N, C-alpha and C positions, 0 to 999 in steps of 0.2 A: 504493500499499500504506499502510495507516494504522499509525502507531506504537502506537496504543491496542490492536492486535490482539497485542501482545507483552508484555502486562501479566499478573501474577500476584499473588496476595496472600501475603505473607510475615510472620508474627508476629515481632516484634522479638526474642524470646527464641531464635529459630532462627540468629541471626547469631552466629557464633563470635567470642568476644572474646580468646581465647587459643589456641595450639596445643595439641594433645594432648601427653602425655608423651613418646610416641614418634611420630617421623615417619610410620611406615608403618602405624600403627594406625587409620588413618582408614577409613571406610566407603567403599565404591565401588558406584555404581548403573551396572549394565551395561544398555545400551540397544541393542537390535538395530535397525539403521537400516532393514533391509527390512521387518520385520513390526511395529516399535514395541513389541515385547514387552521388558519390563524385568525385572531380577532384582536382589535385594540381595545384595551380596558384600563382601568385605574387600579394601582396596588390596594387602596382602600376597599375595593370590591373582592379582595381575595376570599373572605369567609363565604360569600355567596357563590363563588366559583367552584368551591369544594363540596363534596357529598356530604360532609358533616360528620363522617365516622373515622377520618385519617388519623393516624399518628404522625404529628408533625415534630420532626427532630431537628433541633438547633445546635449550632456550636456556640458554647459560651466562653470561647478563649477571649482573652483581654489583650489588647495591643499595648506594648509598652514602647517608650521612646527609644527605639533600637537603632537610630541613626546618630552617629557620633562624628563631630568634626574637630580634628585635633592637628597636631604637627608632629614631625619627626624630632626626636630628641638628639640634639647634636653632641659633639665631644665636650667634655668639661662639666655636664649637668649631673647633679647628684641624683640617685634613685630616690623614689618617693618615701616620705616619712610622714609621721603623724602630723607635722605642722609645715610640711614642705611647700615651697613655692618656687617654681623654676623660673629663673630669669629669662626675659624674652630673647636675649642674645643667644641662648642655648637651643633655641627651637628653630627649625629649619622648614622644609617644605610642607605645605598643608596636605592633610591625609584625611580621607573620608571613610568611615568604617560603618558597615551595616552588619549588626549582629544577626546570625542566621539560626543558631540553636546551641543550647549549652551542651557540653560534653561530659567531662568528668565530674564537674561540680559546677556551682553557680559562677566560679571565676574563670572558667575555662571555657571558651567559646569558638565555635566555627563561624567565620565572618567573611564577608565580601570587602575587600580593601581596595580602594582606588586612590591613586595609581598603584596597583598591585605589584607590577614589575619592579619597583624600587625596594619593596618591603621584603627583606630577606630575613631568615632565621637569625635571631639576636637583635633585630632592630626594635626600637621602642617608640610608640606613639604616645604624646601627652595631651590630655584634654583638660579644659578649663584652665586654672592657674596652677596645675600640677597636682591636683588632689586626686586625679585619676590617671593611670597610665596602663598601657598594654604592651606586652612583648610578644613578638612573633616567634612561635616555638615550632611552627611547621608550615610548609607550603603545600597548597592543592592546586587543581586545575582551575583555569577561568577566574583567576583573581581570588579564590578562596584561600583563607589562611586560618590557622589555628592560633588563637590568642590567649595569653594568660594576663588577666587583669590584676593590678594592685591598687588598692584604694585606701585613702586616709580615714574613711568613715564607712557608713553603711552602704554597701554596693548598690542595692536597688534604689535607694533614696538618692544616691549620686547620679545614677542613670536617670531618674525622674527629673532631676534638676538641670544636668547637662545635656541630656539627649534631645533629639527632634523626633517629631512624628514620622514614621518611615513612609511617607507618601509615595505611590508608585512613580516611576520616572516618566510616565506619559502625563502626569500632572505637572504642568510647567509653570510652577510657582514655588516659592519657599513655603514650609508649613506656617500655619498661623495659630494662635491661641484656640480659635474655634475648632480646629481639627482635633484637639486632645479630647473633645467631647463627641464630635460628629463622625470621626474615623474609628467609631467604637459602637457596638450594637447595645441595645437597651437590656440585653441580658447578659453582657460581658461580665465575667466574674473571675475567671481563671487566668492569672498573669503569665505571660510567656509567649505571645503571638507576636511575630514581627510584620504581619500584614492582617488587615481586617478580614474575617469571613463576610465578604461584602454583601452577599444576598440578604444577610440579616440587617443591613443597615436600614432597610426600609421599614422595619417593623416600629410600631409605636405601641404605647400601653393600650390604646383603644383598639388597635387591631388585634392584639393579644387576647383582650377581653371578649372581643366579637368572635374570634375563633372558638374559644371556651364555650361561649354561649350557643354557638352553632353545633357543638358537640364534639369538636375535635379534641384530641388528647395531646398534650405537649410533652416532650421529653428532651433531655439534654445530653450532650457528650463534649468532650474537649479534644480538638485537634490543634495543636500548636503551630498555627500557619507559618510556614518557613520557606526555605529556598525551593522545596519540591513544587510549590504551588505555582511560582513565576519563573521556574527554571526554563529557559528557551530550549527547544528542540533543535539540535545542531546536526542532525543526520537527515538525509532526504527520504530513507526508508524508515516509515513509521516504526516497524517492529523492532528496529535496532536502538531505539531510544530507551534509556535507563532512568528512572525517576529517583530523585533525591529523597531519602526517607524523612518522614515527618512524624513526631511522637503523638500519640493519641491515647485517651482514656475514656473507657466506656463504663459508666456506673451500673451496678447490679440492677437497679430499678429500670433503667433504660433497656438493658438487655432482656429483662423479663417483660416489659412492655412490648418489645418488638416480637418476642416469641408468642405472646398472646395475640398480637395483631395479625401476625402471619397465620396463625392457627384458626383464626375467626374468619379470615379471607378478606380482612380490611386493608386499605392501602397504606404504605409507608411514604410520607412525603418528606423529603430531604430538603432542608433549607441551605442550599449551597453545595458546591462540589466538594467541599472539605468534609461535610457530613457524608457524602456518598463514598469518599475515599475510606474513611474510617469504618463505615458499616460493611462495605464490600470487602476490605482487607480482613476484617474480623471474621466474616463469613467464609473466605477463601482459606483462611488458616484452621478453623474449627468446625467447618461445616455448618455453623449457625453464628449468630451474633453473640460473643461471649464477653462478660464483664472483665475489665482489666486493663493494664497498659500494654501498648506494644507500639512498634513503628511502621507506618504505612509506607511501603514502596511499590505499591500496586500501580500498574499503568493501564488505564481503561481506554480503550479505542475501539472503533467499530468492529463488531464481531464478538465483543465480550458479552457473555450471558449474565444479567444481573440476578443476584440471589436474593436481594433484600428490598431495594429501592423500586418503587413503582411510580413515584411523581417527583418532580423536581422543580424548585424555584431557584433561579439562578440569574446573575447579571450576564450581561453580553461580554464576551471574551475576545482576546486578541487573535487575529488570524494565525493560523499555523501553530497554535499553542495547544499543550496537552489538556487544557481545560475545555477548549472547543472541541477536541477529539472526544472528551468524555461526554459531552452533551449530544454529539453526533451518534455515539454509541447507544444512547438511550432512545433517540427519536429518529435517527437516520440522517446521514450526511446531506442528501439533497433536501430534505424537508427543513432541516436546520438552517442550512445556507439560504433556501427561499425565504424563510422567516427573517433571516438577517439582512438580506436585501431590501425587504419590506421596510424593516426597522430603519435602515439608512434612508431610504426614500421618504419615510414618514417623519423624519427628524427626531427619532428616539436619541437619548443621551446614552452614550457608551461608557463601559468600564466602571471603575469602583464607586464613583459618585454618580453614576448614571442610572438608567431605568432597568427593568428587569423582565424576565420570561417566566411563564409557568407552563411546564410541560406535563400534560396529564393524559 
């Protein structure tokens, strides 16, 4: 299967640069998976578009300020200490760091470093006035590095103070104060994601209440959205792509709710591709959705047979991306791309702060 088959044209002005004033004011493109028929609706209509007996599964991952701006530590600078401040003359080239996932412990991270070519093992990046620094302890491909952080105070609190909201690169502006709240779902609780599960950004408390009133059951899991979600496909043959693993945790009550839902013949509605990956990865490992932690490296593309998910609420995704391939696996390439072409022509807003689709 060729990656070029999953391309589409998108004018730059269709990429949403900011969220709407109200979360649930976004548009929703309803796509019938069986017929390919689509309809223009509003996200606030979601409850009435459902049967009313769905299990709606959301990702409660909370985004943290994972983007850090620092400088290389030059010769003559002392290592960090409880009251250290590094003089500016000891700081050289600017470096941007995007934390991807923790490794051994909270202070050891895999990260994207830019410009990565200059950062070799043993190099140190200093952030703020010297109260946080990171040493490169290993190099990976495509700018990935393993960093060991040293901090003069509480690590998470320091990240919250010095870090920036990790907006995707297609949002062509610096992060703003409002992003700390809007690039976060209303059900975000579990700290550790470096990108928002963006299908969840549309939900407001009133829509959640309306779903419950309609008869839908709600469940949560946590997938710590990381590099695997936005990792580009760098091969032309789809089957050769390998996903970057992302940690997830499925609570016992969610696993039980899914088992009961499947046994009753009711549909499972995944809110976002991250939920799909967690549920389908668990089912592939265990033959069912099992409670516990694991790392999802599952790659879902057309031809995949879904074990758990029947319905999907999702944002619009980049051309030639693993997320677009996942959506095509559920509804069919031709039907999804036809819906995308309509969304472009009908002035839908695309990507993280954009509008959404419901595949049912």
